C-alpha positions in Angstrom: 36.4 152.0 61.6 34.6 153.2 58.5 33.3 156.8 58.4 29.6 156.0 58.6 28.5 159.5 57.3 30.8 159.1 54.3 29.3 155.7 53.5 25.8 157.3 53.5 27.0 160.2 51.5 28.4 157.9 48.8 25.3 155.7 48.7 23.0 158.7 48.6 25.0 160.2 45.7 24.9 157.0 43.8 21.1 156.6 44.2 20.7 160.3 43.4 22.5 159.9 40.1 20.4 156.9 39.3 17.2 158.7 40.0 18.3 161.8 38.0 19.0 159.5 35.0 16.2 157.0 35.2 13.2 159.3 35.6 12.8 160.6 32.1 9.9 158.7 30.5 8.3 159.4 27.2 10.0 162.8 27.0 8.8 163.8 30.4 11.2 164.6 33.2 10.0 163.1 36.5 11.7 164.5 39.6 12.8 162.4 42.5 10.0 163.9 44.6 7.4 163.2 41.9 8.6 159.6 41.5 8.2 159.1 45.3 4.6 160.6 45.1 3.7 158.2 42.2 5.1 155.3 44.2 3.1 156.1 47.3 -0.1 156.6 45.3 0.5 153.2 43.7 1.1 151.6 47.1 -2.2 152.7 48.6 -5.8 152.5 47.3 -6.9 156.1 46.6 -4.9 157.7 49.4 -5.8 161.2 50.6 -3.4 164.0 49.8 -2.6 164.4 53.5 -1.9 160.7 53.9 0.8 160.7 51.1 2.2 164.1 52.3 2.6 162.7 55.8 4.2 159.4 54.5 6.7 161.4 52.6 7.3 163.9 55.4 6.3 166.9 53.2 4.3 169.9 54.2 1.0 170.0 52.5 1.7 173.2 50.5 4.8 171.9 48.9 3.2 168.6 48.3 0.1 170.2 46.8 2.3 172.0 44.2 4.0 168.8 43.2 0.6 167.0 42.9 -0.7 169.9 40.7 2.3 169.4 38.4 1.5 165.7 38.2 -2.1 166.4 37.4 -1.1 168.8 34.6 1.2 166.1 33.3 -1.9 163.8 33.3 -0.2 161.3 35.6 -2.4 161.8 38.7 -6.1 162.4 39.2 -7.3 164.4 42.2 -10.9 163.6 43.3 -12.9 165.1 46.2 -14.1 162.6 48.8 -17.9 162.3 48.3 -18.6 162.5 52.1 -16.1 165.4 52.7 -15.4 167.5 49.6 -12.5 169.3 51.5 -10.5 166.0 51.4 -9.0 164.9 48.0 -8.1 161.4 47.1 -5.3 160.7 44.7 -5.2 158.0 42.0 -2.9 157.3 39.0 -4.2 157.8 35.5 -3.4 155.1 32.9 -0.3 157.2 31.9 0.5 157.6 35.6 0.3 153.8 36.1 2.6 153.3 33.1 5.2 155.9 34.4 5.1 154.4 37.9 5.5 150.9 36.6 8.4 152.0 34.3 10.2 153.7 37.2 9.6 150.6 39.4 10.9 148.2 36.7 14.0 150.4 36.2 14.7 150.5 39.9 14.3 146.7 40.2 16.6 146.2 37.2 19.2 148.5 38.7 19.0 146.8 42.1 19.2 143.4 40.5 22.3 144.4 38.7 23.8 145.8 41.9 23.0 142.7 43.8 24.3 140.5 41.0 27.8 141.6 42.2 27.2 139.9 45.6 26.7 136.4 46.8 23.2 135.4 47.9 24.5 135.5 51.5 25.8 139.1 51.1 22.6 140.2 49.4 20.4 138.8 52.2 22.7 140.4 54.8 22.4 143.8 53.1 18.6 143.6 52.8 18.4 142.5 56.5 20.7 145.4 57.5 18.5 147.9 55.6 15.4 146.5 57.3 17.2 146.9 60.7 18.3 150.4 59.9 14.7 151.4 58.7 13.3 150.0 62.0 15.9 151.9 64.1 15.2 155.1 62.1 11.5 154.8 62.7 12.2 154.8 66.5 14.7 157.6 66.4 13.9 161.0 67.9 15.9 162.8 65.2 15.1 160.8 62.1 13.3 162.3 59.3 13.3 165.8 60.8 15.4 168.7 59.8 18.8 168.5 61.5 19.4 172.2 61.1 
């Protein structure tokens, strides 16, 4: 039987190398965490900082520092909620939309190239397996928490 941990280690390393190399846009280095933040802001309509931090499983202090960096890079705009000025909503600037779209296009191109090495059946099987794994992870008592 295959060593499951080794399979995940190899896959994680390969995706890590991809993300390290693909996230330099217009002379700006975008970290993996920052690319995840941009993606989540793009997915939701003006999400709160807490909503995105929770989605990514980040504590609000660390998340806030990352957002500040993205604001300084002029990729993200932080706006207080009119009815509760303690809550901030996030949105992408024009440049932020461009960067998020570029990362998304690069990822899609990468995945298309990876899947081109598989038959349609194999591709569908892998996607279905990833969906099953994501569902199982969402029900796990240890998933997405520190194992140390």
